[in-house]
VOBA-1610 file (N, C-alpha, C; in pm, whole numbers, padded with zeros to 5 digits, always signed):
BEGIN
Met-01249-00560-02178Met-01313-00433-02143Met-01223-00316-02178Arg-01285-00203-02199Arg-01212-00076-02216Arg-01231+00002-02086Ile-01121+00015-02013Ile-01124+00066-01876Ile-01042+00194-01867Met-01097+00295-01797Met-01019+00415-01765Met-00988+00415-01617Glu-00859+00410-01583Glu-00814+00424-01445Glu-00784+00572-01421Ile-00838+00627-01312Ile-00816+00768-01280Ile-00751+00777-01143Val-00638+00847-01137Val-00568+00865-01011Val-00527+01011-00999Ser-00539+01066-00879Ser-00517+01211-00865Ser-00387+01250-00798Gly-00312+01156-00742Gly-00189+01191-00672Gly-00072+01212-00767Asp+00015+01306-00733Asp+00134+01333-00815Asp+00248+01237-00787Trp+00268+01206-00657Trp+00385+01129-00618Trp+00344+00984-00599Val+00396+00915-00500Val+00368+00773-00484Val+00322+00745-00342Asn+00218+00665-00331Asn+00171+00612-00204Asn+00108+00476-00232Gly+00046+00415-00133Gly-00011+00283-00152Gly-00118+00278-00259Ala-00206+00378-00261Ala-00314+00380-00360Ala-00260+00392-00502Ile-00160+00476-00520Ile-00104+00497-00654Ile-00025+00374-00698Ser+00049+00314-00606Ser+00121+00191-00639Ser+00023+00081-00680His-00088+00073-00607His-00190-00027-00639His-00245-00004-00780Cys-00275+00122-00813Cys-00328+00154-00945Cys-00229+00117-01055Ala-00100+00142-01031Ala+00002+00107-01130Ala+00010-00044-01150Leu+00012-00118-01039Leu+00017-00264-01048Leu-00106-00319-01119Leu-00223-00266-01081Leu-00348-00314-01139Leu-00353-00286-01288Ser-00310-00167-01330Ser-00312-00133-01473Ser-00227-00231-01553Arg-00109-00264-01501Arg-00023-00362-01568Arg-00092-00497-01580Glu-00155-00538-01471Glu-00219-00671-01471Glu-00340-00675-01563Leu-00418-00568-01567Leu-00535-00565-01655Leu-00493-00571-01801Val-00385-00499-01835Val-00332-00506-01971Val-00285-00648-02002Arg-00217-00708-01905Arg-00167-00845-01925Arg-00280-00943-01949Arg-00396-00913-01892Arg-00512-01001-01908Arg-00597-00965-02030Gly-00546-00873-02114Gly-00610-00847-02242Gly-00704-00728-02247His-00710-00647-02143His-00800-00532-02143His-00729-00409-02200Ala-00808-00317-02255Ala-00755-00190-02304Ala-00767-00089-02191Val-00652-00041-02141Val-00652+00047-02025Val-00603+00186-02063Thr-00681+00285-02024Thr-00642+00425-02038Thr-00623+00481-01898Leu-00512+00548-01874Leu-00486+00610-01745Leu-00505+00760-01756Leu-00584+00817-01665Leu-00601+00962-01656Leu-00534+01008-01527Cys-00434+01095-01540Cys-00362+01143-01423Cys-00313+01285-01449Arg-00251+01345-01348Arg-00197+01479-01364Arg-00066+01475-01440Arg-00039+01581-01513Arg+00086+01588-01589Arg+00206+01583-01493Gly+00304+01501-01528Gly+00422+01486-01444Gly+00406+01387-01331Ala+00293+01320-01322Ala+00268+01226-01212Ala+00362+01106-01219Trp+00402+01058-01104Trp+00491+00941-01093Trp+00437+00822-01169Ile+00307+00798-01159Ile+00249+00678-01217Ile+00263+00675-01369Ala+00259+00791-01433Ala+00272+00795-01579Ala+00408+00742-01622Lys+00511+00775-01548Lys+00646+00726-01580Lys+00654+00575-01555Gln+00586+00527-01452Gln+00592+00385-01419Gln+00528+00298-01526Leu+00433+00354-01598Leu+00361+00276-01699Leu+00406+00307-01841Ala+00516+00380-01853Ala+00564+00421-01986Ala+00603+00303-02073Asp+00639+00191-02012Asp+00683+00074-02089Asp+00570-00024-02115Thr+00445+00019-02094Thr+00329-00068-02113Thr+00239-00013-02224Pro+00142-00093-02271Pro+00046-00043-02371Pro-00059+00052-02314Val-00051+00083-02184Val-00149+00174-02124Val-00139+00311-02189Glu-00252+00363-02238Glu-00255+00497-02296Glu-00273+00598-02183Val-00187+00697-02177Val-00190+00794-02069Val-00246+00927-02119Leu-00350+00976-02050Leu-00406+01108-02075Leu-00384+01193-01951Phe-00369+01323-01972Phe-00341+01412-01860Phe-00459+01506-01835Ser-00480+01534-01708Ser-00586+01626-01667Ser-00554+01682-01530Asp-00596+01806-01505Asp-00582+01861-01370Asp-00699+01819-01282Leu-00795+01744-01341Leu-00911+01691-01269Leu-00995+01802-01204Arg-00994+01919-01268Arg-01074+02031-01216Arg-01222+02001-01240Arg-01301+02023-01139Arg-01444+01990-01147Arg-01532+02110-01179Phe-01489+02228-01138Phe-01567+02350-01163Phe-01474+02461-01208Pro-01508+02533-01313Pro-01622+02510-01402Pro-01607+02376-01475Pro-01715+02327-01536Pro-01717+02189-01585Pro-01651+02165-01720Gly-01572+02260-01769Gly-01510+02242-01900Gly-01422+02118-01908Glu-01343+02092-01804Glu-01253+01975-01805Glu-01333+01845-01798Leu-01441+01846-01724Leu-01527+01728-01720Leu-01585+01698-01858Arg-01627+01802-01928Arg-01682+01782-02063Arg-01574+01729-02158Arg-01452+01783-02145Arg-01344+01738-02232Arg-01314+01589-02210Val-01301+01550-02084Val-01271+01410-02053Val-01388+01321-02091Ala-01510+01370-02072Ala-01627+01292-02115Ala-01621+01266-02265Gly-01576+01364-02342Gly-01559+01345-02486Gly-01455+01238-02516Glu-01344+01236-02441Glu-01241+01134-02459Glu-01298+00995-02426Ile-01380+00987-02325Ile-01441+00859-02286Ile-01531+00807-02398Arg-01613+00897-02454Arg-01702+00854-02563Arg-01621+00815-02685His-01515+00893-02717His-01431+00864-02833His-01365+00727-02822Arg-01321+00692-02700Arg-01252+00564-02679Arg-01348+00451-02641Arg-01476+00486-02632Arg-01581+00388-02596Arg-01546+00316-02465Ile-01504+00397-02366Ile-01472+00343-02235Ile-01598+00282-02173Glu-01583+00164-02115Glu-01698+00094-02058Glu-01714+00118-01908Val-01604+00151-01840Val-01612+00174-01696Val-01492+00259-01654Val-01515+00352-01561Val-01404+00427-01503Val-01381+00376-01362His-01254+00372-01324His-01214+00316-01195His-01123+00417-01128Thr-01162+00467-01011Thr-01092+00582-00951Thr-01017+00545-00823His-00911+00625-00796His-00825+00607-00680His-00788+00744-00624Met-00810+00766-00497Met-00781+00890-00423Met-00893+00993-00439Ser-00902+01081-00339Ser-01022+01165-00320Ser-01062+01248-00441Arg-00971+01326-00496Arg-01007+01413-00608Arg-01054+01332-00728Ala-00986+01220-00752Ala-01026+01132-00862Ala-01163+01071-00837His-01192+01038-00712His-01323+00979-00681His-01438+01074-00716Phe-01426+01198-00674Phe-01532+01293-00702Phe-01542+01320-00853Phe-01426+01328-00918Phe-01424+01349-01063Phe-01493+01232-01133Gly-01468+01110-01087Gly-01529+00992-01147Gly-01679+00989-01132Val-01727+01027-01013Val-01872+01032-00990Val-01937+01133-01085Leu-01873+01248-01104Leu-01928+01349-01195Leu-01924+01301-01340Leu-01817+01228-01376Leu-01810+01173-01512Leu-01924+01074-01538Arg-01968+01009-01433Arg-02080+00915-01445Arg-02201+00985-01508Tyr-02217+01113-01475Tyr-02330+01189-01528Tyr-02295+01259-01659Phe-02173+01311-01668Phe-02133+01384-01788Phe-02113+01291-01908Ala-02063+01170-01883Ala-02033+01078-01993Ala-02125+00958-01998Gly-02209+00941-01897Gly-02298+00826-01895Gly-02223+00694-01880Val-02109+00697-01810Val-02026+00578-01795Val-02029+00535-01649Pro-02036+00405-01620Pro-02039+00361-01481Pro-01908+00391-01409Ser-01917+00421-01280Ser-01798+00454-01202Ser-01781+00353-01088Val-01657+00308-01075Val-01618+00218-00966Val-01506+00289-00890Ala-01515+00296-00759Ala-01414+00364-00678Ala-01353+00265-00581Thr-01220+00259-00578Thr-01154+00175-00477Thr-01125+00259-00354Ala-01177+00215-00241Ala-01161+00287-00114Ala-01031+00243-00047His-00928+00328-00061His-00800+00303+00003His-00792+00372+00139Ser-00895+00449+00174Ser-00892+00525+00299Ser-01031+00533+00359Gln-01038+00589+00478Gln-01164+00606+00548Gln-01186+00755+00572Arg-01270+00814+00487Arg-01301+00956+00499Arg-01451+00977+00479Phe-01504+01072+00554Phe-01645+01105+00537Phe-01660+01192+00412Gln-01715+01134+00306Gln-01736+01203+00179Gln-01865+01148+00116Pro-01972+01225+00116Pro-02102+01173+00071Pro-02104+01121-00072His-02009+01163-00157His-02016+01119-00297His-01994+00969-00314Trp-01943+00900-00210Trp-01919+00757-00223Trp-02046+00680-00260Met-02159+00724-00207Met-02283+00651-00231Met-02332+00665-00376Cys-02270+00753-00452Cys-02314+00777-00590Cys-02247+00685-00692Asn-02149+00605-00649Asn-02082+00514-00741Asn-02168+00394-00775Asp-02142+00336-00891Asp-02209+00210-00926Asp-02158+00097-00837Leu-02030+00106-00800Leu-01972+00004-00713Leu-01852+00063-00639Val-01836+00025-00513Val-01718+00062-00435Val-01644-00065-00400Ile-01512-00064-00424Ile-01426-00175-00383Ile-01352-00129-00258Ala-01376-00196-00146Ala-01306-00166-00021Ala-01186-00259-00010Val-01070-00204+00029Val-00950-00286+00032Val-00939-00371+00159Ser-01033-00353+00252Ser-01037-00437+00371Ser-01179-00436+00426Glu-01209-00533+00511Glu-01340-00537+00575Glu-01359-00415+00666Ala-01252-00373+00731Ala-01261-00255+00816Ala-01300-00132+00734Thr-01244-00121+00614Thr-01277-00009+00525Thr-01421-00019+00476Arg-01463-00141+00444Arg-01602-00160+00398Arg-01700-00117+00507Arg-01674-00158+00630Arg-01765-00122+00739Arg-01773+00029+00756Tyr-01661+00098+00743Tyr-01661+00244+00757Tyr-01751+00307+00651His-01734+00268+00526His-01810+00332+00418His-01958+00294+00421Arg-01989+00178+00473Arg-02129+00143+00492Arg-02190+00232+00600Arg-02117+00252+00709Arg-02173+00323+00823Arg-02176+00474+00805Tyr-02066+00531+00757Tyr-02054+00677+00756Tyr-02087+00740+00621Asn-02058+00670+00512Asn-02088+00725+00379Asn-02211+00661+00317Leu-02277+00574+00393Leu-02408+00518+00356Leu-02407+00448+00220Val-02295+00383+00188Val-02289+00307+00063Val-02376+00182+00079Pro-02473+00160-00009Pro-02560+00042+00003Pro-02480-00088+00000Ala-02524-00186+00076Ala-02453-00314+00086Ala-02435-00380-00050Lys-02534-00365-00138Lys-02526-00431-00268Lys-02429-00362-00363Arg-02379-00242-00322Arg-02287-00169-00409Arg-02149-00150-00347Ile-02113-00239-00256Ile-01977-00235-00201Ile-01929-00377-00178Val-01804-00402-00213Val-01745-00536-00201Val-01603-00521-00149Thr-01560-00617-00069Thr-01423-00615-00018Thr-01334-00700-00108Ile-01228-00639-00159Ile-01125-00711-00234Ile-00991-00660-00183His-00917-00746-00118His-00789-00705-00060His-00688-00667-00168Asn-00595-00582-00129Asn-00485-00546-00218Asn-00399-00666-00251Phe-00305-00646-00343Phe-00217-00756-00383Phe-00077-00704-00408Val+00016-00796-00412Val+00154-00763-00444Val+00182-00807-00588Pro+00291-00758-00649Pro+00322-00796-00788Pro+00340-00947-00802Gln+00348-00991-00926Gln+00368-01132-00954Gln+00483-01186-00870Leu+00457-01294-00797Leu+00557-01349-00707Leu+00634-01460-00777Ser+00766-01456-00765Ser+00848-01563-00820Ser+00831-01687-00733Thr+00861-01801-00787Thr+00846-01925-00712Thr+00956-01942-00609Glu+01064-01865-00622Glu+01178-01876-00531Glu+01197-01746-00454Leu+01236-01760-00329Leu+01272-01643-00250Leu+01408-01590-00295Ala+01439-01469-00254Ala+01570-01412-00285Ala+01679-01503-00228Ser+01784-01522-00303Ser+01892-01609-00260Ser+01970-01544-00145Ala+02043-01630-00072Ala+02125-01579+00038Ala+02229-01481-00015Thr+02279-01508-00135Thr+02381-01420-00194Thr+02326-01282-00223Ser+02206-01275-00284Ser+02147-01144-00316Ser+02111-01069-00187Arg+02067-01142-00087Arg+02036-01080+00044Arg+02163-01019+00102Gln+02273-01091+00098Gln+02399-01040+00151Gln+02447-00919+00073Gln+02426-00921-00058Gln+02469-00808-00141Gln+02392-00681-00105Val+02261-00696-00084Val+02180-00580-00045Val+02224-00528+00090Arg+02243-00620+00185Arg+02285-00578+00319Arg+02422-00510+00315Ala+02511-00564+00231Ala+02644-00503+00218Ala+02633-00361+00162Ser+02541-00342+00067Ser+02523-00209+00008Ser+02471-00109+00111Leu+02405-00160+00215Leu+02354-00074+00322Leu+02453-00063+00437Gly+02566-00133+00426Gly+02665-00130+00533Gly+02622-00209+00655Val+02544-00316+00633Val+02493-00398+00744Val+02567-00531+00747Pro+02645-00559+00850Pro+02717-00686+00860Pro+02622-00805+00867Asp+02676-00924+00835Asp+02593-01045+00834Asp+02536-01077+00972Asp+02609-01042+01078Asp+02563-01078+01212Asp+02473-00972+01276Thr+02436-00870+01199Thr+02347-00766+01250Thr+02202-00800+01217Leu+02114-00784+01315Leu+01971-00806+01294Leu+01911-00677+01241Leu+01856-00685+01123Leu+01808-00564+01055Leu+01656-00554+01062Leu+01609-00451+01131Leu+01466-00418+01133Leu+01439-00316+01024Gly+01318-00312+00975Gly+01283-00212+00875Gly+01144-00157+00897Ile+01129-00027+00875Ile+00997+00036+00872Ile+00989+00112+00740Val+00883+00089+00664Val+00872+00139+00528Val+00750+00229+00515Gly+00770+00345+00454Gly+00657+00434+00429Gly+00695+00580+00453Thr+00613+00668+00402Thr+00637+00811+00422Thr+00645+00843+00570Ile+00743+00922+00607Ile+00761+00958+00747Ile+00664+01071+00780Leu+00559+01035+00851Leu+00459+01131+00898Leu+00400+01077+01028Pro+00338+01162+01109Pro+00294+01119+01242Pro+00207+00994+01243Gly+00118+00981+01147Gly+00026+00868+01145Gly+00092+00733+01125Lys+00216+00732+01076Lys+00287+00605+01054Lys+00355+00553+01180Gly+00357+00633+01286Gly+00402+00584+01415Gly+00550+00560+01431His+00632+00623+01349His+00777+00604+01361His+00828+00633+01502Val+00771+00736+01565Val+00820+00777+01696Val+00805+00665+01799Tyr+00701+00583+01787Tyr+00680+00475+01883Tyr+00784+00364+01865Leu+00825+00341+01742Leu+00930+00242+01718Leu+01064+00294+01770Ile+01093+00422+01747Ile+01217+00480+01798Ile+01221+00474+01951Arg+01107+00499+02014Arg+01101+00492+02160Arg+01114+00348+02211Ala+01085+00251+02123Ala+01101+00110+02160Ala+01245+00064+02145Leu+01324+00137+02067Leu+01459+00093+02035Leu+01551+00075+02155Pro+01552+00164+02254Pro+01642+00142+02368Pro+01623+00005+02432Lys+01500-00037+02450Lys+01472-00167+02510Lys+01516-00280+02417Ile+01496-00261+02285Ile+01536-00363+02187Ile+01689-00375+02185Val+01757-00262+02183Val+01904-00262+02179Val+01962-00322+02306Ala+01896-00297+02420Ala+01943-00356+02545Ala+01934-00508+02542Ala+01836-00561+02468Ala+01819-00706+02458Ala+01911-00767+02353Ala+01946-00690+02250Ala+02032-00740+02142Ala+02104-00621+02081Ala+02228-00601+02120Ala+02302-00481+02080Ala+02328-00475+01930Asn+02330-00591+01863Asn+02360-00593+01720Asn+02234-00574+01635Val+02153-00478+01673Val+02029-00447+01601Val+02044-00313+01531Arg+01993-00308+01408Arg+01993-00181+01335Arg+01854-00164+01272Leu+01809-00041+01267Leu+01679-00009+01208Leu+01698+00069+01079Ala+01642+00018+00970Ala+01641+00089+00842Ala+01508+00161+00828Val+01512+00293+00820Val+01392+00374+00799Val+01385+00406+00650Ile+01291+00343+00582Ile+01282+00353+00436Ile+01162+00439+00400Gly+01186+00555+00343Gly+01078+00645+00305Gly+01118+00790+00327Ala+01063+00877+00245Ala+01092+01019+00258Ala+01004+01080+00366Ala+01052+01188+00426Ala+00975+01257+00530Ala+00873+01351+00467Glu+00757+01361+00532Glu+00653+01455+00487Glu+00704+01598+00494Ser+00791+01623+00592Ser+00849+01757+00607Ser+00984+01746+00677Ala+01068+01847+00657Ala+01198+01849+00724Ala+01179+01852+00876Glu+01076+01918+00921Glu+01049+01928+01065Glu+01019+01790+01124Cys+00942+01711+01050Cys+00907+01576+01095Cys+01033+01489+01107Gln+01118+01496+01006Gln+01244+01421+01008Gln+01332+01465+01125Arg+01345+01595+01141Arg+01431+01650+01246Arg+01381+01609+01385Ser+01251+01609+01404Ser+01193+01571+01532Ser+01228+01427+01568Leu+01220+01337+01470Leu+01251+01197+01496Leu+01400+01178+01523Glu+01483+01249+01448Glu+01627+01238+01470Glu+01665+01287+01609Gln+01601+01393+01654Gln+01627+01445+01788Gln+01580+01346+01894Glu+01466+01281+01868Glu+01415+01180+01961Glu+01515+01065+01973Ala+01566+01019+01859Ala+01663+00909+01860Ala+01792+00948+01932Ala+01839+01070+01909Ala+01961+01117+01974Ala+01941+01126+02125Gly+01826+01177+02166Gly+01798+01189+02308Gly+01789+01056+02380Leu+01748+00952+02307Leu+01736+00819+02365Leu+01865+00738+02352Gly+01963+00794+02282Gly+02091+00726+02268Gly+02092+00613+02167Val+02000+00616+02070Val+01993+00506+01972Val+02018+00556+01830Ala+02064+00678+01813Ala+02083+00734+01679Ala+02178+00648+01595Ser+02279+00589+01659Ser+02378+00509+01584Ser+02321+00377+01535His+02203+00342+01583His+02139+00216+01541His+02037+00238+01429Ile+02027+00360+01379Ile+01926+00391+01276Ile+01993+00436+01148Ala+01947+00380+01037Ala+01990+00424+00903Ala+01870+00487+00834Trp+01882+00616+00802Trp+01773+00687+00734Trp+01797+00674+00584Leu+01720+00590+00516Leu+01747+00561+00375Leu+01670+00652+00279Gly+01574+00728+00329Gly+01497+00816+00241Gly+01410+00737+00145His+01359+00807+00044His+01274+00740-00056His+01358+00642-00137Arg+01306+00521-00155Arg+01374+00421-00235Arg+01275+00362-00334Ser+01320+00345-00458Ser+01236+00283-00561Ser+01259+00134-00568Asp+01348+00081-00482Asp+01384-00061-00486Asp+01341-00133-00358Val+01225-00097-00303Val+01179-00158-00178Val+01168-00309-00193Ala+01124-00355-00309Ala+01109-00500-00330Ala+01243-00571-00317Asp+01353-00504-00353Asp+01487-00562-00339Asp+01538-00552-00196Leu+01499-00445-00127Leu+01544-00425+00010Leu+01472-00518+00108Met+01346-00547+00082Met+01265-00620+00179Met+01325-00754+00221Pro+01373-00839+00129Pro+01428-00968+00172Pro+01552-00956+00259Ala+01615-00840+00261Ala+01734-00820+00344Ala+01698-00795+00490Leu+01570-00769+00518Leu+01526-00743+00656Leu+01509-00874+00733Asp+01530-00866+00862Asp+01500-00979+00950Asp+01359-00967+01007Val+01314-00844+01030Val+01178-00818+01078Val+01130-00688+01015Cys+01006-00688+00967Cys+00943-00566+00916Cys+00846-00515+01021Val+00857-00387+01055Val+00773-00328+01158Val+00677-00228+01095Val+00550-00238+01130Val+00449-00140+01089Val+00388-00084+01217Ala+00416+00043+01245Ala+00376+00103+01373Ala+00261+00202+01357Ser+00188+00194+01248Ser+00086+00293+01213Ser-00024+00305+01318Leu-00077+00429+01327Leu-00190+00454+01415Leu-00321+00413+01350Gln-00325+00418+01215Gln-00442+00375+01139Gln-00397+00336+00999Glu-00453+00228+00948Glu-00425+00182+00812Glu-00552+00119+00756Asn-00554+00103+00626Asn-00663+00029+00564Asn-00615-00111+00526Leu-00524-00119+00431Leu-00455-00245+00402Leu-00319-00209+00342Pro-00219-00185+00426Pro-00090-00136+00377Pro-00017-00239+00292Leu+00028-00194+00175Leu+00101-00282+00085Leu+00229-00334+00148Val+00290-00256+00237Val+00417-00298+00295Val+00402-00428+00373Val+00289-00449+00437Val+00266-00575+00509Val+00266-00691+00410Leu+00196-00673+00298Leu+00190-00779+00197Leu+00325-00801+00132Glu+00400-00693+00109Glu+00534-00705+00049Glu+00628-00782+00142Ala+00618-00755+00272Ala+00702-00828+00367Ala+00667-00976+00369Met+00538-01005+00375Met+00495-01145+00375Met+00541-01216+00248Ala+00526-01149+00134Ala+00566-01209+00007Ala+00716-01237+00004Ala+00794-01155+00075Ala+00939-01173+00078Ala+00983-01272+00186Gly+00888-01328+00259Gly+00922-01424+00363Gly+00977-01359+00488Val+00937-01233+00514Val+00986-01159+00631Val+00873-01150+00734Pro+00899-01190+00859Pro+00795-01180+00962Pro+00761-01035+00991Val+00637-01011+01035Val+00586-00876+01054Val+00547-00853+01200Val+00590-00741+01254Val+00537-00690+01380Val+00458-00565+01344Ala+00327-00566+01375Ala+00242-00456+01328Ala+00137-00421+01432Thr+00088-00299+01421Thr-00021-00256+01508Thr-00152-00317+01458Ala-00239-00350+01552Ala-00366-00415+01518Ala-00471-00310+01485Val-00450-00240+01372Val-00541-00134+01331Val-00593-00160+01190Gly-00713-00107+01161Gly-00768-00115+01026Gly-00772-00257+00973Gly-00720-00274+00851Gly-00723-00404+00785Gly-00602-00491+00812Ile-00508-00445+00895Ile-00387-00524+00920Ile-00419-00661+00978Pro-00513-00674+01074Pro-00544-00808+01126Pro-00604-00902+01021Glu-00648-00847+00908Glu-00697-00932+00801Glu-00582-00994+00721Cys-00462-00940+00740Cys-00343-00991+00671Cys-00255-01074+00763Val-00220-01017+00877Val-00125-01079+00969Val-00199-01169+01067Leu-00163-01296+01067Leu-00221-01390+01162Leu-00130-01397+01284Pro-00173-01348+01399Pro-00087-01343+01518Pro-00035-01481+01556Gly+00095-01488+01579Gly+00157-01613+01617Gly+00186-01705+01502Glu+00137-01669+01383Glu+00159-01755+01266Glu+00243-01685+01159Thr+00201-01564+01121Thr+00278-01490+01020Thr+00344-01365+01078Gly+00318-01338+01205Gly+00374-01220+01268Gly+00314-01196+01405Val+00333-01075+01455Val+00284-01038+01588Val+00208-00907+01576Leu+00093-00898+01641Leu+00014-00775+01643Leu+00021-00713+01782Val+00030-00580+01784Val+00038-00507+01911Val-00057-00388+01905Pro-00093-00331+02021Pro-00177-00210+02018Pro-00102-00092+01958Ala-00174+00000+01898Ala-00113+00122+01846Ala-00065+00210+01961Cys+00038+00292+01935Cys+00090+00390+02030Cys+00145+00326+02157Asp+00192+00201+02147Asp+00242+00130+02264Asp+00386+00084+02239Ser+00482+00169+02274Ser+00623+00138+02247Ser+00670+00015+02324Ser+00619-00004+02443Ser+00660-00119+02525Ser+00617-00249+02459Ala+00493-00256+02413Ala+00444-00377+02346Ala+00520-00400+02216Leu+00550-00291+02146Leu+00626-00301+02020Leu+00765-00359+02048Ala+00829-00310+02151Ala+00963-00359+02187Ala+00959-00507+02223Glu+00862-00548+02304Glu+00854-00688+02346Glu+00831-00780+02228Ala+00747-00738+02133Ala+00721-00821+02016Ala+00845-00836+01929Val+00916-00725+01909Val+01038-00731+01827Val+01143-00817+01897Ile+01159-00800+02027Ile+01258-00878+02102Ile+01229-01026+02094Glu+01101-01062+02099Glu+01064-01204+02087Glu+01117-01264+01957Leu+01106-01188+01848Leu+01153-01238+01719Leu+01304-01228+01706Val+01362-01121+01760Val+01507-01103+01753Val+01579-01219+01822Arg+01524-01265+01933Arg+01588-01371+02012Arg+01559-01512+01960Asn+01471-01524+01864Asn+01426-01657+01823Asn+01433-01674+01671Pro+01551-01703+01615Pro+01564-01721+01469Pro+01470-01826+01410Pro+01450-01944+01474Pro+01356-02040+01417Pro+01214-01985+01405Leu+01173-01905+01504Leu+01039-01845+01498Leu+01030-01746+01383Arg+01135-01665+01366Arg+01137-01571+01253Arg+01123-01646+01121Gln+01198-01753+01107Gln+01195-01830+00983Gln+01058-01892+00960Ala+00998-01948+01066Ala+00867-02012+01052Ala+00759-01910+01017Met+00762-01794+01082Met+00662-01690+01053Met+00681-01634+00912Gly+00806-01617+00872Gly+00832-01569+00737Gly+00780-01665+00631Ala+00803-01794+00651Ala+00756-01895+00555Ala+00604-01900+00552Ala+00540-01891+00670Ala+00394-01892+00676Ala+00335-01768+00610Gly+00400-01655+00629Gly+00354-01531+00566Gly+00361-01538+00415Arg+00468-01597+00364Arg+00481-01610+00219Arg+00372-01701+00162Arg+00346-01811+00231Arg+00238-01900+00185Arg+00105-01826+00182Arg+00082-01745+00284Arg-00045-01670+00291Arg-00052-01565+00180Ala+00060-01499+00154Ala+00062-01399+00046Ala+00034-01464-00088Leu+00094-01579-00113Leu+00072-01649-00240Leu-00074-01691-00257Ala-00134-01734-00147Ala-00271-01786-00155Ala-00377-01677-00159His-00355-01566-00087His-00463-01470-00067His-00435-01327-00115Phe-00311-01292-00142Phe-00278-01154-00174Phe-00188-01142-00296Ser-00200-01236-00389Ser-00121-01230-00511Ser-00204-01170-00624Ala-00138-01129-00729Ala-00210-01078-00846Ala-00302-01187-00903Asp-00256-01310-00902Asp-00336-01419-00958Asp-00464-01442-00880Ser-00462-01416-00749Ser-00583-01439-00670Ser-00674-01317-00668Gln-00618-01196-00673Gln-00698-01075-00652Gln-00743-01005-00779Val-00658-01002-00882Val-00695-00927-01003Val-00822-00983-01069Pro-00841-01116-01076Pro-00969-01165-01132Pro-01090-01114-01056Leu-01077-01093-00925Leu-01189-01041-00847Leu-01218-00896-00883Ile-01112-00817-00899Ile-01130-00677-00941Ile-01186-00671-01082Glu-01133-00755-01169Glu-01180-00763-01308Glu-01330-00794-01310Ala-01373-00889-01228Ala-01514-00926-01222Ala-01600-00812-01168Ala-01546-00736-01070Ala-01620-00624-01014Ala-01640-00514-01119Leu-01536-00485-01196Leu-01546-00384-01301Leu-01645-00428-01408Ala-01641-00557-01444Ala-01734-00609-01545Ala-01878-00604-01493Arg-01894-00630-01366Arg-02029-00624-01306Arg-02087-00486-01317Ala-02006-00384-01287Ala-02053-00245-01298Ala-02084-00210-01442Ala-01999-00253-01533Ala-02020-00223-01676Ala-02148-00288-01728Arg-02173-00411-01687Arg-02293-00483-01731Arg-02419-00416-01675Arg-02413-00374-01550Arg-02530-00314-01486Arg-02572-00187-01558Ala-02472-00114-01608Ala-02503+00012-01677Ala-02537-00010-01823Gly-02505-00128-01876Gly-02525-00152-02019Gly-02670-00175-02057
//
């Protein structure tokens, strides 16, 4: 197929990472992929070493001159289907459906009330929770929405070696006998960092050799400062390492003993899948699509959102029980290989795109 992937974000988040991974996999499977994104976007640099052709657009919808220009590019390249990610790209894709006569498929990475969702030829929901939202609030017909979970990059048959794990921990200044927790993602209120920080005093009281790695840039300096002040006031600032944005999360993940996801709402966070793929047990809030990934008591522990006490108890259970951590990590990796790998998920996305293309043909 000749596929145009459209993404509207400049920087990096779960939706953009997914689009980058998917573009690589579609090319690997023999498809011709064109990426439409904003000039200077992170994703364009990530795909520079691939055969993906990159076109730039500000994705302006009115006046319609840019839509007409991109529609001309679609006809010139004989694009068979456009596949969109993030809000501005979604609306642009729906309009291209009319300007270029090309079928549009939108992947729902979020839950927002936006009537244009019902205008797509097909919607791919990244979780059942997301599918239910778009059926109920955006009135997407049942026959035009399908759930296909996200995936992680190609998984090696072997986990990271003990030596590489030690090297990563050493680079972070973490001794071998320290239990390393990690929370990954942009620092903003919805990710629930504050609830994990409030859980830390209880965790540290149970196991003093605990350190928390906060991996991700802050949405604002004020947000970062507020969390640092919270940690200082609770007396746990010395147990936290603020690592900022990192492009090597896949290398850092195996160095963790427990991955924590404290979000107030999620659809299907890649960090959960990345932790499972790395053999790291997960403590996560039971929101959105997370319960579709984490099996309580088997691959991790689920807790209510906004509940620091429950978060602390779950982490302490794993901190005190190395065999349980190991068993949950191994079970999580098996689950990631079976249900959330590129080999299991990309053929489903490929089939969904082909279905939309055939319907319009």
